[in-house]
N, C-alpha and C positions, 0 to 999 in steps of 0.2 A: 872898115869896121862898122858894125851895126850899132845904132843907138839903142838904149834900153827898151823903149817902146817897140821899135822895129824888131829887135831880137825876140822879144816876147811874142810879137805878132807871128813871126815865122815858127817859133817853137809850138805855139798853140795850134796854128793851122796844120802843121805837120802831124801833130798828135790827133787832130780831128780826122785827117785822111787815113792814118794808120788804124784808127778805131773803127773806120767804116762809116762814120757819120757824114762824110763827104764822098759821094759816089759818082758825081758827074760834074761837068763844067759849070752848069747853072748853080749847083749847090756850092761849088768852090767860090764862085763870084759872090753869092750871098754871104758866105762866111768871111770873105775878104772885106766886104763893106762893113759887116758887123764888127769885126775885130779892129779894123782901122778906126772906127768910132770909139770902140772900147779903150783903145790905147791912145786916143787923141792925136792921131798921126796927121790928119788934114789931107791925106792922100792915100791911095791904095797901092802899097808896095808890091813889087815882084810880078813877073809874068807867070801865067798859068803853067806853061811848059817847064819853067825852072822850078816852080814849087812841086809839081808832080814828079819831076825827075829826082829832086832831092828826097822825096818821100820813098821812092823805089830804092835808092841807094842806102837809105837809112835802115832798111830791113836786112842788111847783110849782103845785099846784092853787089854786083860790081859791073862797071861799064865794060870791063874786059872779059867777062865770062860768057 
């Protein structure tokens, strides 16, 4: 289970990806650092692949389609 700050981190980063404000790996890294500071995490959670995969599935896609 994710803690409050970590859950907020993932919710916000996925919203940024879906809105198009994150378009490449460099922008993703910058956003991860910024949000980790914002939520006082002391570390940068999640791998890029997992975050990007989650954003694709969140748009109604399916790993089986």
